[in-house]
TIKOL-431103 format. One line per 2 residues: number of its first residue (from 1); for each residue x, y, z of C-alpha. Coordinates in steps of 0.1 Angstrom, whole numbers. Layout:
BEGIN
NUM> X:Y:Z | ...
***
This chain:
BEGIN
1> 121:43:-2275 | 137:32:-2243
3> 122:-3:-2236 | 134:-1:-2199
5> 112:30:-2193 | 84:11:-2175
7> 110:-3:-2152 | 131:28:-2148
9> 117:39:-2114 | 123:16:-2085
11> 87:18:-2074 | 75:8:-2109
13> 99:-21:-2111 | 89:-33:-2076
15> 52:-30:-2085 | 57:-53:-2115
17> 77:-78:-2094 | 49:-79:-2068
19> 23:-84:-2095 | 41:-115:-2107
21> 48:-130:-2072 | 12:-125:-2061
23> 0:-148:-2089 | -9:-184:-2079
25> 17:-209:-2090 | -1:-222:-2121
27> -4:-186:-2134 | 32:-175:-2128
29> 45:-179:-2163 | 16:-163:-2181
31> 17:-133:-2157 | 55:-131:-2161
33> 51:-131:-2199 | 26:-103:-2197
35> 48:-82:-2175 | 79:-87:-2197
37> 61:-80:-2230 | 68:-43:-2230
39> 104:-49:-2220 | 111:-79:-2243
41> 84:-83:-2270 | 81:-120:-2275
43> 59:-146:-2293 | 61:-173:-2266
45> 77:-181:-2232 | 88:-214:-2218
47> 102:-225:-2185 | 118:-256:-2170
49> 122:-258:-2132 | 129:-285:-2107
51> 110:-264:-2081 | 76:-275:-2094
53> 76:-313:-2090 | 44:-320:-2109
55> 48:-297:-2139 | 84:-287:-2145
57> 80:-276:-2181 | 55:-250:-2191
59> 48:-229:-2222 | 28:-198:-2229
61> 20:-189:-2265 | 5:-204:-2297
63> 1:-242:-2299 | 30:-246:-2323
65> 54:-235:-2295 | 37:-257:-2269
67> 45:-287:-2292 | 81:-275:-2299
69> 90:-269:-2263 | 96:-301:-2244
71> 116:-305:-2212 | 146:-318:-2232
73> 145:-289:-2256 | 144:-263:-2228
75> 171:-282:-2209 | 194:-281:-2239
77> 189:-244:-2244 | 197:-239:-2208
79> 229:-259:-2212 | 238:-239:-2243
81> 232:-206:-2224 | 254:-217:-2195
83> 282:-228:-2218 | 282:-196:-2240
85> 271:-169:-2216 | 281:-183:-2183
87> 261:-187:-2150 | 240:-157:-2140
89> 241:-142:-2175 | 213:-143:-2201
91> 222:-156:-2235 | 209:-142:-2268
93> 210:-163:-2299 | 190:-183:-2324
95> 176:-219:-2324 | 154:-241:-2346
97> 119:-241:-2332 | 85:-249:-2347
99> 100:-253:-2382 | 120:-220:-2382
101> 151:-205:-2368 | 139:-181:-2340
103> 157:-154:-2321 | 158:-163:-2284
105> 169:-150:-2250 | 176:-177:-2224
107> 179:-170:-2187 | 192:-196:-2162
109> 195:-197:-2124 | 199:-222:-2096
111> 181:-217:-2062 | 199:-226:-2030
113> 203:-264:-2030 | 178:-266:-2060
115> 180:-282:-2094 | 181:-251:-2115
117> 156:-233:-2137 | 155:-220:-2173
119> 134:-193:-2189 | 132:-190:-2227
121> 116:-161:-2245 | 110:-165:-2282
123> 117:-130:-2295 | 95:-110:-2319
125> 126:-97:-2336 | 164:-103:-2335
127> 176:-70:-2323 | 201:-74:-2294
129> 188:-65:-2260 | 206:-39:-2240
131> 227:-47:-2209 | 201:-30:-2187
133> 173:-52:-2201 | 194:-84:-2196
135> 201:-74:-2160 | 164:-69:-2153
137> 156:-103:-2168 | 183:-120:-2147
139> 173:-104:-2114 | 136:-110:-2120
141> 141:-147:-2129 | 164:-152:-2099
143> 137:-137:-2076 | 109:-158:-2091
145> 128:-190:-2088 | 138:-183:-2052
147> 102:-174:-2043 | 89:-206:-2060
149> 115:-227:-2041 | 102:-213:-2008
151> 66:-220:-2019 | 75:-256:-2027
153> 94:-261:-1994 | 66:-246:-1973
155> 36:-254:-1994 | 0:-255:-1980
157> -14:-289:-1973 | -40:-287:-2001
159> -13:-277:-2026 | 8:-307:-2016
161> -21:-330:-2022 | -29:-315:-2056
163> 8:-317:-2065 | 9:-355:-2058
165> -22:-361:-2079 | -9:-340:-2108
167> 25:-357:-2105 | 8:-391:-2109
169> -11:-380:-2140 | 21:-366:-2155
171> 42:-397:-2147 | 15:-419:-2163
173> 15:-397:-2194 | 53:-398:-2196
175> 54:-436:-2193 | 27:-441:-2219
177> 43:-417:-2244 | 78:-431:-2240
179> 66:-467:-2243 | 46:-459:-2275
181> 74:-440:-2292 | 100:-466:-2282
183> 79:-494:-2296 | 73:-475:-2329
185> 110:-467:-2333 | 121:-502:-2325
187> 97:-515:-2352 | 113:-491:-2377
189> 148:-503:-2368 | 140:-540:-2376
191> 134:-537:-2413 | 161:-510:-2417
193> 187:-534:-2402 | 176:-562:-2425
195> 203:-576:-2448 | 176:-582:-2475
197> 172:-545:-2481 | 191:-525:-2507
199> 211:-493:-2502 | 231:-501:-2471
201> 242:-465:-2467 | 206:-453:-2464
203> 199:-481:-2439 | 228:-470:-2418
205> 218:-433:-2419 | 182:-441:-2410
207> 193:-465:-2382 | 215:-438:-2367
209> 186:-413:-2368 | 162:-438:-2351
211> 187:-447:-2324 | 193:-410:-2317
213> 156:-405:-2314 | 153:-434:-2290
215> 181:-420:-2269 | 164:-386:-2268
217> 132:-402:-2257 | 149:-420:-2229
219> 168:-389:-2219 | 136:-368:-2219
221> 119:-394:-2196 | 150:-394:-2173
223> 150:-356:-2172 | 114:-355:-2162
225> 119:-380:-2135 | 149:-361:-2122
227> 128:-329:-2120 | 99:-345:-2102
229> 117:-369:-2079 | 148:-368:-2056
231> 172:-396:-2048 | 167:-406:-2012
233> 203:-403:-2002 | 205:-367:-2016
235> 173:-357:-1999 | 185:-371:-1966
237> 220:-355:-1970 | 202:-321:-1975
239> 182:-327:-1943 | 214:-335:-1923
241> 230:-302:-1936 | 199:-283:-1925
243> 199:-299:-1890 | 235:-293:-1880
245> 231:-254:-1877 | 201:-259:-1854
247> 223:-279:-1830 | 256:-260:-1835
249> 253:-240:-1802 | 239:-268:-1781
251> 255:-298:-1764 | 232:-322:-1781
253> 248:-350:-1800 | 232:-358:-1834
255> 233:-393:-1850 | 219:-397:-1885
257> 210:-429:-1904 | 203:-424:-1941
259> 180:-449:-1959 | 196:-482:-1968
261> 182:-481:-2003 | 200:-449:-2011
263> 195:-450:-2049 | 157:-451:-2046
265> 139:-420:-2056 | 110:-403:-2038
267> 86:-376:-2050 | 100:-341:-2044
269> 69:-330:-2024 | 72:-361:-2002
271> 109:-353:-1996 | 100:-317:-1987
273> 74:-328:-1962 | 96:-354:-1946
275> 124:-329:-1941 | 99:-304:-1927
277> 85:-329:-1903 | 120:-339:-1890
279> 130:-302:-1886 | 99:-294:-1866
281> 103:-325:-1844 | 139:-316:-1837
283> 130:-280:-1828 | 102:-292:-1805
285> 124:-316:-1787 | 151:-290:-1782
287> 125:-267:-1768 | 105:-291:-1746
289> 123:-324:-1741 | 159:-310:-1736
291> 177:-341:-1750 | 214:-348:-1747
293> 214:-370:-1778 | 191:-373:-1809
295> 189:-399:-1836 | 173:-391:-1870
297> 167:-418:-1896 | 149:-425:-1928
299> 139:-459:-1941 | 116:-475:-1966
301> 91:-497:-1948 | 57:-515:-1953
303> 29:-492:-1943 | -6:-499:-1930
305> -31:-517:-1952 | -37:-498:-1984
307> -6:-476:-1981 | 20:-499:-1996
309> 56:-488:-1991 | 62:-457:-1970
311> 91:-434:-1964 | 94:-436:-1926
313> 112:-407:-1909 | 120:-412:-1872
315> 133:-387:-1847 | 143:-401:-1813
317> 156:-381:-1783 | 166:-391:-1748
319> 152:-361:-1730 | 124:-355:-1705
321> 97:-374:-1725 | 70:-347:-1722
323> 63:-342:-1759 | 25:-340:-1766
325> 8:-364:-1789 | -3:-336:-1812
327> 31:-318:-1812 | 34:-319:-1850
329> 4:-296:-1853 | 29:-268:-1851
331> 35:-250:-1883 | 7:-270:-1900
333> 31:-299:-1903 | 5:-326:-1893
335> -18:-311:-1920 | 9:-314:-1947
337> 15:-350:-1937 | -22:-358:-1938
339> -26:-341:-1972 | -2:-367:-1986
341> -20:-396:-1971 | 6:-400:-1943
343> 3:-403:-1906 | 25:-393:-1876
345> 28:-407:-1840 | 45:-393:-1809
347> 56:-417:-1782 | 68:-400:-1750
349> 79:-418:-1718 | 86:-394:-1689
351> 122:-396:-1679 | 132:-417:-1709
353> 126:-394:-1739 | 103:-392:-1770
355> 101:-407:-1805 | 84:-390:-1834
357> 75:-413:-1864 | 62:-400:-1897
359> 50:-424:-1924 | 45:-410:-1959
361> 32:-434:-1986 | 53:-435:-2018
363> 23:-446:-2039 | 6:-417:-2056
365> -32:-414:-2055 | -50:-419:-2088
367> -60:-386:-2104 | -97:-380:-2098
369> -121:-368:-2126 | -131:-333:-2117
371> -146:-302:-2132 | -134:-297:-2168
373> -124:-261:-2159 | -101:-272:-2132
375> -72:-275:-2156 | -74:-239:-2166
377> -51:-213:-2151 | -65:-182:-2133
379> -60:-159:-2162 | -75:-184:-2186
381> -106:-186:-2164 | -109:-149:-2166
383> -107:-150:-2204 | -132:-178:-2205
385> -155:-158:-2183 | -154:-130:-2208
387> -160:-155:-2237 | -190:-168:-2219
389> -204:-132:-2219 | -201:-131:-2257
391> -173:-106:-2258 | -147:-102:-2286
393> -110:-103:-2282 | -107:-65:-2283
395> -133:-61:-2255 | -116:-89:-2235
397> -82:-72:-2238 | -97:-39:-2226
399> -115:-55:-2197 | -85:-75:-2184
401> -58:-48:-2193 | -38:-71:-2216
403> -30:-71:-2253 | -52:-86:-2280
405> -23:-110:-2289 | -22:-122:-2253
407> -60:-128:-2255 | -55:-149:-2286
409> -28:-170:-2269 | -51:-176:-2239
411> -81:-185:-2262 | -60:-210:-2281
413> -49:-226:-2249 | -84:-227:-2235
415> -98:-245:-2267 | -70:-270:-2265
417> -74:-277:-2228 | -111:-280:-2230
419> -110:-302:-2261 | -134:-280:-2281
421> -131:-266:-2316 | -147:-231:-2313
423> -153:-202:-2290 | -190:-210:-2290
425> -183:-246:-2277 | -160:-232:-2250
427> -187:-207:-2240 | -213:-234:-2238
429> -191:-255:-2216 | -184:-225:-2194
431> -222:-219:-2190 | -227:-255:-2180
433> -199:-252:-2154 | -215:-221:-2139
435> -197:-192:-2156 | -201:-163:-2158
437> -215:-165:-2123 | -179:-161:-2110
439> -178:-192:-2089 | -146:-205:-2104
441> -129:-171:-2104 | -136:-167:-2067
443> -120:-201:-2060
***
């Protein structure tokens, strides 16, 4: 059987690509897994991406794989793929996962100016994939990551706000987990290093293992921080590179002043919004104020009461000074700033020029307690809706046009996310939340 047959015609391949790209961001990996199942049968899929600041590592599949795939594990598989297959080429091999050596295919890519992304598929069997299948995998993953990069750069205001809340919850969980594991391992090291214990060789071996585990924990925390944050100097340098082409064919002189605290990191969504605000301000000044010189700066400053430290982006031009107070309403920029708890001001003095100032608070809002179903992905909500109707896996698979194994994966994830032990408890919780009335599905 030719596994590429469902992808053989261009129109069929494009239809599958569109199906994946239309999925809301939280459901991208599950939908990608479904679409790739006929092409590459697999038990689980995992991804690691710097595009998504609040949830860089995701897994689809049984709970055993969710526990096995951490950001550090996926990162190392990506490094191995790059080393053994090279950039832009999927790698096929085996790795120890969930207590067994599993056949894998690993796909890597790096979006323009991004931090890179890794896709891992845990194969159902170890048969080598054909060159055609590998090329399809690579092109689809390249397209998905580029599309996600654009989504993150130009995200809707509500998505930016949700992203910050989720990032805060994730950062808190990382800090708590790292602290707890570090304390436990440090406690283990103390008696193992004691000179009063026998078997020095065993002590040395155990000490080395514990030290390695500590280093892995710290590296994992550093990796998560790298994926969810961006150094201020790197973010500003990227902005400067983006601005120069806008002024290339003008006589406007551009002066830039990067933040003094260059090593400080800022949340990725905040950096996206700050760059977007500056770009829009520059374009508006070029169009309306006709400046001869522009000054762009970022700095960390004290915000208004309750805002703490802010990233302050300032664009100053010496033009006509006619910029309107609501100028940043263009391209929904003001909405994005407001969604992150920020504010913007425009000061224009006729004949002297205009100054646009944007303050974005670095402090993340505390995650709010919400509907218990809010943590479910769109496909999981559909499966839960079917569960609430009392349907079996076979009927759910037929209704949603997916395989029974995929239904089982979703049911396992639903039970884990809702913190319930059975389908009946999940259905009862769904009824209390309004399913199967369709309210959550519509949202």
